[in-house]
mmCIF file of the N, C-alpha and C atoms, coordinates in Angstrom:
data_MODEL
# 
_entry.id   MODEL 
# 
loop_
_atom_site.group_PDB 
_atom_site.id 
_atom_site.type_symbol 
_atom_site.label_atom_id 
_atom_site.label_alt_id 
_atom_site.label_comp_id 
_atom_site.label_asym_id 
_atom_site.label_entity_id 
_atom_site.label_seq_id 
_atom_site.pdbx_PDB_ins_code 
_atom_site.Cartn_x 
_atom_site.Cartn_y 
_atom_site.Cartn_z 
_atom_site.occupancy 
_atom_site.B_iso_or_equiv 
_atom_site.pdbx_formal_charge 
_atom_site.auth_seq_id 
_atom_site.auth_comp_id 
_atom_site.auth_asym_id 
_atom_site.auth_atom_id 
_atom_site.pdbx_PDB_model_num 
ATOM 1   N N  . MET A 1 1  ? -4.720  -2.599  12.017  1.00 0.00 ? 1  MET A N  1 
ATOM 2   C CA . MET A 1 1  ? -3.284  -2.760  11.813  1.00 0.00 ? 1  MET A CA 1 
ATOM 3   C C  . MET A 1 1  ? -3.019  -4.148  11.220  1.00 0.00 ? 1  MET A C  1 
ATOM 4   N N  . ILE A 1 2  ? -2.248  -4.160  10.162  1.00 0.00 ? 2  ILE A N  1 
ATOM 5   C CA . ILE A 1 2  ? -1.873  -5.417  9.508   1.00 0.00 ? 2  ILE A CA 1 
ATOM 6   C C  . ILE A 1 2  ? -0.780  -6.091  10.348  1.00 0.00 ? 2  ILE A C  1 
ATOM 7   N N  . ASP A 1 3  ? -0.884  -7.404  10.515  1.00 0.00 ? 3  ASP A N  1 
ATOM 8   C CA . ASP A 1 3  ? 0.110   -8.172  11.242  1.00 0.00 ? 3  ASP A CA 1 
ATOM 9   C C  . ASP A 1 3  ? 1.483   -7.982  10.590  1.00 0.00 ? 3  ASP A C  1 
ATOM 10  N N  . GLU A 1 4  ? 2.502   -7.765  11.401  1.00 0.00 ? 4  GLU A N  1 
ATOM 11  C CA . GLU A 1 4  ? 3.854   -7.495  10.901  1.00 0.00 ? 4  GLU A CA 1 
ATOM 12  C C  . GLU A 1 4  ? 4.385   -8.630  10.019  1.00 0.00 ? 4  GLU A C  1 
ATOM 13  N N  . ALA A 1 5  ? 4.107   -9.878  10.367  1.00 0.00 ? 5  ALA A N  1 
ATOM 14  C CA . ALA A 1 5  ? 4.571   -11.013 9.559   1.00 0.00 ? 5  ALA A CA 1 
ATOM 15  C C  . ALA A 1 5  ? 3.905   -11.000 8.178   1.00 0.00 ? 5  ALA A C  1 
ATOM 16  N N  . LEU A 1 6  ? 2.619   -10.668 8.130   1.00 0.00 ? 6  LEU A N  1 
ATOM 17  C CA . LEU A 1 6  ? 1.908   -10.591 6.852   1.00 0.00 ? 6  LEU A CA 1 
ATOM 18  C C  . LEU A 1 6  ? 2.434   -9.422  6.029   1.00 0.00 ? 6  LEU A C  1 
ATOM 19  N N  . LEU A 1 7  ? 2.669   -8.293  6.670   1.00 0.00 ? 7  LEU A N  1 
ATOM 20  C CA . LEU A 1 7  ? 3.149   -7.109  5.962   1.00 0.00 ? 7  LEU A CA 1 
ATOM 21  C C  . LEU A 1 7  ? 4.492   -7.372  5.274   1.00 0.00 ? 7  LEU A C  1 
ATOM 22  N N  . LYS A 1 8  ? 5.333   -8.184  5.884   1.00 0.00 ? 8  LYS A N  1 
ATOM 23  C CA . LYS A 1 8  ? 6.630   -8.520  5.286   1.00 0.00 ? 8  LYS A CA 1 
ATOM 24  C C  . LYS A 1 8  ? 6.468   -9.342  4.010   1.00 0.00 ? 8  LYS A C  1 
ATOM 25  N N  . LEU A 1 9  ? 5.347   -10.050 3.871   1.00 0.00 ? 9  LEU A N  1 
ATOM 26  C CA . LEU A 1 9  ? 5.102   -10.883 2.686   1.00 0.00 ? 9  LEU A CA 1 
ATOM 27  C C  . LEU A 1 9  ? 4.427   -10.126 1.545   1.00 0.00 ? 9  LEU A C  1 
ATOM 28  N N  . LEU A 1 10 ? 3.728   -9.051  1.867   1.00 0.00 ? 10 LEU A N  1 
ATOM 29  C CA . LEU A 1 10 ? 2.958   -8.326  0.862   1.00 0.00 ? 10 LEU A CA 1 
ATOM 30  C C  . LEU A 1 10 ? 3.857   -7.436  0.017   1.00 0.00 ? 10 LEU A C  1 
ATOM 31  N N  . VAL A 1 11 ? 3.571   -7.397  -1.288  1.00 0.00 ? 11 VAL A N  1 
ATOM 32  C CA . VAL A 1 11 ? 4.286   -6.520  -2.207  1.00 0.00 ? 11 VAL A CA 1 
ATOM 33  C C  . VAL A 1 11 ? 3.273   -5.813  -3.101  1.00 0.00 ? 11 VAL A C  1 
ATOM 34  N N  . CYS A 1 12 ? 3.710   -4.728  -3.688  1.00 0.00 ? 12 CYS A N  1 
ATOM 35  C CA . CYS A 1 12 ? 2.875   -3.983  -4.618  1.00 0.00 ? 12 CYS A CA 1 
ATOM 36  C C  . CYS A 1 12 ? 2.635   -4.841  -5.860  1.00 0.00 ? 12 CYS A C  1 
ATOM 37  N N  . PRO A 1 13 ? 1.379   -5.007  -6.276  1.00 0.00 ? 13 PRO A N  1 
ATOM 38  C CA . PRO A 1 13 ? 1.107   -5.832  -7.461  1.00 0.00 ? 13 PRO A CA 1 
ATOM 39  C C  . PRO A 1 13 ? 1.645   -5.211  -8.757  1.00 0.00 ? 13 PRO A C  1 
ATOM 40  N N  . LYS A 1 14 ? 1.880   -3.907  -8.756  1.00 0.00 ? 14 LYS A N  1 
ATOM 41  C CA . LYS A 1 14 ? 2.382   -3.242  -9.962  1.00 0.00 ? 14 LYS A CA 1 
ATOM 42  C C  . LYS A 1 14 ? 3.908   -3.311  -10.053 1.00 0.00 ? 14 LYS A C  1 
ATOM 43  N N  . SER A 1 15 ? 4.600   -2.925  -8.973  1.00 0.00 ? 15 SER A N  1 
ATOM 44  C CA . SER A 1 15 ? 6.062   -2.834  -9.009  1.00 0.00 ? 15 SER A CA 1 
ATOM 45  C C  . SER A 1 15 ? 6.777   -4.005  -8.344  1.00 0.00 ? 15 SER A C  1 
ATOM 46  N N  . LYS A 1 16 ? 6.043   -4.794  -7.566  1.00 0.00 ? 16 LYS A N  1 
ATOM 47  C CA . LYS A 1 16 ? 6.598   -5.904  -6.775  1.00 0.00 ? 16 LYS A CA 1 
ATOM 48  C C  . LYS A 1 16 ? 7.516   -5.419  -5.663  1.00 0.00 ? 16 LYS A C  1 
ATOM 49  N N  . ALA A 1 17 ? 7.440   -4.134  -5.312  1.00 0.00 ? 17 ALA A N  1 
ATOM 50  C CA . ALA A 1 17 ? 8.245   -3.551  -4.234  1.00 0.00 ? 17 ALA A CA 1 
ATOM 51  C C  . ALA A 1 17 ? 7.528   -3.755  -2.896  1.00 0.00 ? 17 ALA A C  1 
ATOM 52  N N  . PRO A 1 18 ? 8.268   -3.694  -1.790  1.00 0.00 ? 18 PRO A N  1 
ATOM 53  C CA . PRO A 1 18 ? 7.647   -3.834  -0.464  1.00 0.00 ? 18 PRO A CA 1 
ATOM 54  C C  . PRO A 1 18 ? 6.663   -2.704  -0.182  1.00 0.00 ? 18 PRO A C  1 
ATOM 55  N N  . LEU A 1 19 ? 5.721   -2.993  0.702   1.00 0.00 ? 19 LEU A N  1 
ATOM 56  C CA . LEU A 1 19 ? 4.713   -2.016  1.107   1.00 0.00 ? 19 LEU A CA 1 
ATOM 57  C C  . LEU A 1 19 ? 4.947   -1.638  2.562   1.00 0.00 ? 19 LEU A C  1 
ATOM 58  N N  . LYS A 1 20 ? 4.553   -0.410  2.922   1.00 0.00 ? 20 LYS A N  1 
ATOM 59  C CA . LYS A 1 20 ? 4.578   -0.022  4.337   1.00 0.00 ? 20 LYS A CA 1 
ATOM 60  C C  . LYS A 1 20 ? 3.214   0.547   4.689   1.00 0.00 ? 20 LYS A C  1 
ATOM 61  N N  . GLN A 1 21 ? 2.799   0.279   5.914   1.00 0.00 ? 21 GLN A N  1 
ATOM 62  C CA . GLN A 1 21 ? 1.482   0.732   6.359   1.00 0.00 ? 21 GLN A CA 1 
ATOM 63  C C  . GLN A 1 21 ? 1.574   2.143   6.913   1.00 0.00 ? 21 GLN A C  1 
ATOM 64  N N  . VAL A 1 22 ? 0.692   3.003   6.409   1.00 0.00 ? 22 VAL A N  1 
ATOM 65  C CA . VAL A 1 22 ? 0.543   4.370   6.905   1.00 0.00 ? 22 VAL A CA 1 
ATOM 66  C C  . VAL A 1 22 ? -0.953  4.577   7.107   1.00 0.00 ? 22 VAL A C  1 
ATOM 67  N N  . GLY A 1 23 ? -1.376  4.578   8.362   1.00 0.00 ? 23 GLY A N  1 
ATOM 68  C CA . GLY A 1 23 ? -2.804  4.705   8.651   1.00 0.00 ? 23 GLY A CA 1 
ATOM 69  C C  . GLY A 1 23 ? -3.575  3.525   8.096   1.00 0.00 ? 23 GLY A C  1 
ATOM 70  N N  . ASN A 1 24 ? -4.610  3.797   7.307   1.00 0.00 ? 24 ASN A N  1 
ATOM 71  C CA . ASN A 1 24 ? -5.434  2.744   6.709   1.00 0.00 ? 24 ASN A CA 1 
ATOM 72  C C  . ASN A 1 24 ? -5.069  2.505   5.255   1.00 0.00 ? 24 ASN A C  1 
ATOM 73  N N  . GLU A 1 25 ? -3.788  2.633   4.941   1.00 0.00 ? 25 GLU A N  1 
ATOM 74  C CA . GLU A 1 25 ? -3.312  2.395   3.578   1.00 0.00 ? 25 GLU A CA 1 
ATOM 75  C C  . GLU A 1 25 ? -1.993  1.653   3.605   1.00 0.00 ? 25 GLU A C  1 
ATOM 76  N N  . LEU A 1 26 ? -1.733  0.931   2.526   1.00 0.00 ? 26 LEU A N  1 
ATOM 77  C CA . LEU A 1 26 ? -0.426  0.342   2.295   1.00 0.00 ? 26 LEU A CA 1 
ATOM 78  C C  . LEU A 1 26 ? 0.214   1.143   1.175   1.00 0.00 ? 26 LEU A C  1 
ATOM 79  N N  . ILE A 1 27 ? 1.397   1.676   1.439   1.00 0.00 ? 27 ILE A N  1 
ATOM 80  C CA . ILE A 1 27 ? 2.060   2.597   0.530   1.00 0.00 ? 27 ILE A CA 1 
ATOM 81  C C  . ILE A 1 27 ? 3.200   1.887   -0.193  1.00 0.00 ? 27 ILE A C  1 
ATOM 82  N N  . CYS A 1 28 ? 3.261   2.115   -1.507  1.00 0.00 ? 28 CYS A N  1 
ATOM 83  C CA . CYS A 1 28 ? 4.397   1.659   -2.308  1.00 0.00 ? 28 CYS A CA 1 
ATOM 84  C C  . CYS A 1 28 ? 5.122   2.906   -2.804  1.00 0.00 ? 28 CYS A C  1 
ATOM 85  N N  . GLU A 1 29 ? 6.337   3.116   -2.317  1.00 0.00 ? 29 GLU A N  1 
ATOM 86  C CA . GLU A 1 29 ? 7.097   4.292   -2.711  1.00 0.00 ? 29 GLU A CA 1 
ATOM 87  C C  . GLU A 1 29 ? 7.628   4.173   -4.138  1.00 0.00 ? 29 GLU A C  1 
ATOM 88  N N  . VAL A 1 30 ? 7.824   2.958   -4.640  1.00 0.00 ? 30 VAL A N  1 
ATOM 89  C CA . VAL A 1 30 ? 8.344   2.762   -5.990  1.00 0.00 ? 30 VAL A CA 1 
ATOM 90  C C  . VAL A 1 30 ? 7.306   3.139   -7.043  1.00 0.00 ? 30 VAL A C  1 
ATOM 91  N N  . SER A 1 31 ? 6.090   2.627   -6.906  1.00 0.00 ? 31 SER A N  1 
ATOM 92  C CA . SER A 1 31 ? 5.042   2.910   -7.891  1.00 0.00 ? 31 SER A CA 1 
ATOM 93  C C  . SER A 1 31 ? 4.262   4.181   -7.561  1.00 0.00 ? 31 SER A C  1 
ATOM 94  N N  . GLY A 1 32 ? 4.391   4.664   -6.324  1.00 0.00 ? 32 GLY A N  1 
ATOM 95  C CA . GLY A 1 32 ? 3.659   5.862   -5.913  1.00 0.00 ? 32 GLY A CA 1 
ATOM 96  C C  . GLY A 1 32 ? 2.175   5.611   -5.714  1.00 0.00 ? 32 GLY A C  1 
ATOM 97  N N  . LEU A 1 33 ? 1.823   4.384   -5.321  1.00 0.00 ? 33 LEU A N  1 
ATOM 98  C CA . LEU A 1 33 ? 0.425   4.029   -5.119  1.00 0.00 ? 33 LEU A CA 1 
ATOM 99  C C  . LEU A 1 33 ? 0.141   3.763   -3.648  1.00 0.00 ? 33 LEU A C  1 
ATOM 100 N N  . ALA A 1 34 ? -1.094  4.057   -3.247  1.00 0.00 ? 34 ALA A N  1 
ATOM 101 C CA . ALA A 1 34 ? -1.573  3.787   -1.892  1.00 0.00 ? 34 ALA A CA 1 
ATOM 102 C C  . ALA A 1 34 ? -2.764  2.852   -2.001  1.00 0.00 ? 34 ALA A C  1 
ATOM 103 N N  . TYR A 1 35 ? -2.643  1.673   -1.417  1.00 0.00 ? 35 TYR A N  1 
ATOM 104 C CA . TYR A 1 35 ? -3.701  0.666   -1.445  1.00 0.00 ? 35 TYR A CA 1 
ATOM 105 C C  . TYR A 1 35 ? -4.515  0.755   -0.163  1.00 0.00 ? 35 TYR A C  1 
ATOM 106 N N  . PRO A 1 36 ? -5.846  0.788   -0.265  1.00 0.00 ? 36 PRO A N  1 
ATOM 107 C CA . PRO A 1 36 ? -6.674  0.912   0.941   1.00 0.00 ? 36 PRO A CA 1 
ATOM 108 C C  . PRO A 1 36 ? -6.709  -0.379  1.760   1.00 0.00 ? 36 PRO A C  1 
ATOM 109 N N  . ILE A 1 37 ? -6.952  -0.212  3.050   1.00 0.00 ? 37 ILE A N  1 
ATOM 110 C CA . ILE A 1 37 ? -7.208  -1.340  3.948   1.00 0.00 ? 37 ILE A CA 1 
ATOM 111 C C  . ILE A 1 37 ? -8.636  -1.155  4.431   1.00 0.00 ? 37 ILE A C  1 
ATOM 112 N N  . GLU A 1 38 ? -9.509  -2.100  4.110   1.00 0.00 ? 38 GLU A N  1 
ATOM 113 C CA . GLU A 1 38 ? -10.921 -2.019  4.494   1.00 0.00 ? 38 GLU A CA 1 
ATOM 114 C C  . GLU A 1 38 ? -11.261 -3.160  5.437   1.00 0.00 ? 38 GLU A C  1 
ATOM 115 N N  . ASP A 1 39 ? -11.724 -2.825  6.625   1.00 0.00 ? 39 ASP A N  1 
ATOM 116 C CA . ASP A 1 39 ? -12.072 -3.816  7.662   1.00 0.00 ? 39 ASP A CA 1 
ATOM 117 C C  . ASP A 1 39 ? -10.910 -4.769  7.939   1.00 0.00 ? 39 ASP A C  1 
ATOM 118 N N  . GLY A 1 40 ? -9.687  -4.229  7.928   1.00 0.00 ? 40 GLY A N  1 
ATOM 119 C CA . GLY A 1 40 ? -8.503  -5.027  8.214   1.00 0.00 ? 40 GLY A CA 1 
ATOM 120 C C  . GLY A 1 40 ? -7.993  -5.848  7.051   1.00 0.00 ? 40 GLY A C  1 
ATOM 121 N N  . ILE A 1 41 ? -8.606  -5.693  5.879   1.00 0.00 ? 41 ILE A N  1 
ATOM 122 C CA . ILE A 1 41 ? -8.218  -6.471  4.700   1.00 0.00 ? 41 ILE A CA 1 
ATOM 123 C C  . ILE A 1 41 ? -7.583  -5.547  3.666   1.00 0.00 ? 41 ILE A C  1 
ATOM 124 N N  . PRO A 1 42 ? -6.318  -5.808  3.296   1.00 0.00 ? 42 PRO A N  1 
ATOM 125 C CA . PRO A 1 42 ? -5.687  -4.974  2.274   1.00 0.00 ? 42 PRO A CA 1 
ATOM 126 C C  . PRO A 1 42 ? -6.292  -5.251  0.892   1.00 0.00 ? 42 PRO A C  1 
ATOM 127 N N  . ILE A 1 43 ? -6.639  -4.190  0.185   1.00 0.00 ? 43 ILE A N  1 
ATOM 128 C CA . ILE A 1 43 ? -7.204  -4.301  -1.161  1.00 0.00 ? 43 ILE A CA 1 
ATOM 129 C C  . ILE A 1 43 ? -6.065  -4.026  -2.144  1.00 0.00 ? 43 ILE A C  1 
ATOM 130 N N  . LEU A 1 44 ? -5.397  -5.091  -2.585  1.00 0.00 ? 44 LEU A N  1 
ATOM 131 C CA . LEU A 1 44 ? -4.212  -4.954  -3.426  1.00 0.00 ? 44 LEU A CA 1 
ATOM 132 C C  . LEU A 1 44 ? -4.558  -5.059  -4.911  1.00 0.00 ? 44 LEU A C  1 
ATOM 133 N N  . LEU A 1 45 ? -5.454  -4.195  -5.336  1.00 0.00 ? 45 LEU A N  1 
ATOM 134 C CA . LEU A 1 45 ? -5.831  -4.103  -6.738  1.00 0.00 ? 45 LEU A CA 1 
ATOM 135 C C  . LEU A 1 45 ? -5.369  -2.747  -7.256  1.00 0.00 ? 45 LEU A C  1 
ATOM 136 N N  . VAL A 1 46 ? -4.608  -2.739  -8.344  1.00 0.00 ? 46 VAL A N  1 
ATOM 137 C CA . VAL A 1 46 ? -4.088  -1.490  -8.888  1.00 0.00 ? 46 VAL A CA 1 
ATOM 138 C C  . VAL A 1 46 ? -5.222  -0.522  -9.191  1.00 0.00 ? 46 VAL A C  1 
ATOM 139 N N  . GLU A 1 47 ? -6.349  -1.046  -9.700  1.00 0.00 ? 47 GLU A N  1 
ATOM 140 C CA . GLU A 1 47 ? -7.462  -0.164  -10.053 1.00 0.00 ? 47 GLU A CA 1 
ATOM 141 C C  . GLU A 1 47 ? -8.157  0.441   -8.820  1.00 0.00 ? 47 GLU A C  1 
ATOM 142 N N  . GLU A 1 48 ? -7.918  -0.088  -7.626  1.00 0.00 ? 48 GLU A N  1 
ATOM 143 C CA . GLU A 1 48 ? -8.485  0.459   -6.386  1.00 0.00 ? 48 GLU A CA 1 
ATOM 144 C C  . GLU A 1 48 ? -7.506  1.392   -5.672  1.00 0.00 ? 48 GLU A C  1 
ATOM 145 N N  . ALA A 1 49 ? -6.251  1.436   -6.112  1.00 0.00 ? 49 ALA A N  1 
ATOM 146 C CA . ALA A 1 49 ? -5.223  2.243   -5.463  1.00 0.00 ? 49 ALA A CA 1 
ATOM 147 C C  . ALA A 1 49 ? -5.356  3.717   -5.848  1.00 0.00 ? 49 ALA A C  1 
ATOM 148 N N  . CYS A 1 50 ? -4.842  4.569   -4.971  1.00 0.00 ? 50 CYS A N  1 
ATOM 149 C CA . CYS A 1 50 ? -4.800  6.013   -5.225  1.00 0.00 ? 50 CYS A CA 1 
ATOM 150 C C  . CYS A 1 50 ? -3.355  6.404   -5.521  1.00 0.00 ? 50 CYS A C  1 
ATOM 151 N N  . GLN A 1 51 ? -3.190  7.304   -6.456  1.00 0.00 ? 51 GLN A N  1 
ATOM 152 C CA . GLN A 1 51 ? -1.858  7.815   -6.775  1.00 0.00 ? 51 GLN A CA 1 
ATOM 153 C C  . GLN A 1 51 ? -1.422  8.779   -5.680  1.00 0.00 ? 51 GLN A C  1 
ATOM 154 N N  . LEU A 1 52 ? -0.199  8.616   -5.184  1.00 0.00 ? 52 LEU A N  1 
ATOM 155 C CA . LEU A 1 52 ? 0.340   9.527   -4.179  1.00 0.00 ? 52 LEU A CA 1 
ATOM 156 C C  . LEU A 1 52 ? 0.766   10.821  -4.849  1.00 0.00 ? 52 LEU A C  1 
ATOM 157 N N  . GLU A 1 53 ? 0.687   11.915  -4.097  1.00 0.00 ? 53 GLU A N  1 
ATOM 158 C CA . GLU A 1 53 ? 1.196   13.179  -4.603  1.00 0.00 ? 53 GLU A CA 1 
ATOM 159 C C  . GLU A 1 53 ? 2.711   13.112  -4.698  1.00 0.00 ? 53 GLU A C  1 
ATOM 160 N N  . GLN A 1 54 ? 3.277   13.772  -5.674  1.00 0.00 ? 54 GLN A N  1 
ATOM 161 C CA . GLN A 1 54 ? 4.729   13.781  -5.882  1.00 0.00 ? 54 GLN A CA 1 
ATOM 162 C C  . GLN A 1 54 ? 5.434   14.348  -4.664  1.00 0.00 ? 54 GLN A C  1 
ATOM 163 N N  . GLY A 1 55 ? 6.456   13.624  -4.181  1.00 0.00 ? 55 GLY A N  1 
ATOM 164 C CA . GLY A 1 55 ? 7.268   14.128  -3.084  1.00 0.00 ? 55 GLY A CA 1 
ATOM 165 C C  . GLY A 1 55 ? 6.684   13.980  -1.692  1.00 0.00 ? 55 GLY A C  1 
ATOM 166 N N  . THR A 1 56 ? 5.581   13.245  -1.535  1.00 0.00 ? 56 THR A N  1 
ATOM 167 C CA . THR A 1 56 ? 5.005   13.018  -0.219  1.00 0.00 ? 56 THR A CA 1 
ATOM 168 C C  . THR A 1 56 ? 4.742   11.540  -0.018  1.00 0.00 ? 56 THR A C  1 
ATOM 169 N N  . ASN A 1 57 ? 4.512   11.166  1.230   1.00 0.00 ? 57 ASN A N  1 
ATOM 170 C CA . ASN A 1 57 ? 4.171   9.779   1.530   1.00 0.00 ? 57 ASN A CA 1 
ATOM 171 C C  . ASN A 1 57 ? 2.695   9.613   1.810   1.00 0.00 ? 57 ASN A C  1 
ATOM 172 N N  . LYS A 1 58 ? 1.920   10.669  1.701   1.00 0.00 ? 58 LYS A N  1 
ATOM 173 C CA . LYS A 1 58 ? 0.473   10.597  1.878   1.00 0.00 ? 58 LYS A CA 1 
ATOM 174 C C  . LYS A 1 58 ? -0.186  11.216  0.692   1.00 0.00 ? 58 LYS A C  1 
ATOM 175 N N  . LYS A 1 59 ? -1.442  10.805  0.430   1.00 0.00 ? 59 LYS A N  1 
ATOM 176 C CA . LYS A 1 59 ? -2.150  11.383  -0.703  1.00 0.00 ? 59 LYS A CA 1 
ATOM 177 C C  . LYS A 1 59 ? -2.802  12.676  -0.338  1.00 0.00 ? 59 LYS A C  1 
# 
């Protein structure tokens, strides 16, 4: 789990929109990308993100 204070500072590198944690991913609803969290470290690289399915909050 990402610390709540840190999560408030993190933004999507593509859209600059806020992120929310869902399981082991950080989700950006604006860009539709899910960034993985590996060993407690968010991987905020667009090329490592997964595209979310249309109309859902999970991939």
